[in-house]
N, C-alpha and C positions, 0 to 999 in steps of 0.2 A: 503494500500500499504506499502511496506517495502523497504528500501534502505540501502545499507551497506557502510561503511566507515572504512577502516582499521579494528581495532579490534571491531567495533561496528556494530550491526545489529539493526537498529532502525526503528520503523514505523514512517511515516510522521506525524501522529498525534497518541499520546500515552496517555493511562490512567495512566501510571506509568512506572517506569524503574526498572529492576532486575539487580543488580550489583553481578557479580560472582567474589568473592574476594578470592584469593588463591595464591598457589605457582606455580611451573612449569607445574603441571598437568592441572591447569586452564589456564595458559599462552599458553599451546599448544605444549609442548615438545612431540616429536615423532609423530606429525601430519604433514600433507601435507601443505607446505607454500601456503597460499591463497586457501586452499582446503575447508575451512569452515567445517572441520570434527572434531573439538574439541567437547568435551562433551557439553559444553554450547551452541555451534552452533546447535547441535541436539536438544536440549531443545527449542531453539528459533524456529527452523523449526517446531517442534511438536506444539508449541504454535500458530504459524502462520496458521498451517493447521487445528487446532482444531475448527471444525465448532460450537461447543457448548461453546467456550470460551466467557465469559462475558465482558472481558476487552482485550484491545489491549496493550501490554506491549513491551517497548524497552528492549534490552539486552546489557549490557556492560561488557567487560572482563577487570577485574583489577587483573589478575594473574601476578606474577613476579617469574621467575626462581630462585630457590634456597632460596625463602623467608621462613622465620621462624616466629613463633608466637611472642617470646620475645627475643630469642637469635640472635643477628646479626652475620652472617657469613661474613668474609671479602669479599668485593666486590659484595655483594648480595643485597644491598639496604636496606632500613629501615625495621625494624621488623613490623609485621602486626599490633601490638598494637599501633605502632608509626604512621602508615600511614592510619589507619582507617578513621580519620576525613577528611584527604585530598582526599583520593581515593574513599570514600564511602559516608560518612555522609554529605559532602559538596555539593554533587551531586544534582542538581535541579530535581524534579519529581521522586525522589527515592521513591519506594514503597516496594521493596522486597530486601532482602540480602541473598545470598548463600555463606556460609563461608566454604572454603575447605583449611584448614591450618593444620599443625602439622606434615606432612609427613617428612619434612626435619629435624624438631626437633627430632623426633623419630629415624630417620635413622643416625643422627650424634652421637647418644648416649648421647646427652647433657641432655635429659629429658627421663622420663618414661611415659608411658600412664597415670599412676595415677598422675604424677606431670604436665602433659601438659593440662589436662582438666581444672584445676583451673586457669591456665595462660590464657585460652580462656575466662573465665567467665566475666571479666571486659568489653571486647569487646562486648560480647553477651549482657550484661546489657545495654550498651550504645546504641546498636541498638534497643533493647526493649523500652528503655526510649523515643525514638523518635516515638514510635508507629508503627514501621515497621515490616513487615513480615519477619521471619528469619528461615533459614533452614541450617543444618550443616550436 
């Protein structure tokens, strides 16, 4: 059985939780308010409908519009590297992390593709050090 609460779609009993960690694309920019049509909502639905799934996983949206990996834009909240512990690693039941960051860093011209990848590595290493499944 699944239930929804704001940005969360969680089973009443779960074997783990997937945290979708990212920027406005993860947050849901350009989607329908309360339409459950963000990309991670579609992933949650597919997981729920997968009759071969071996685990029941909760899904949590930790997207922030305008978020950047390391460079903080005025009024856009903390950088991803600074909020990883609070928004992801501190979550109980965490089993998977989907990392979708870097779009705003690249779009601002503050970094290049070559320089943004190394900026993500410490966060990726911290997720792996916890033995969590990681996807980017």
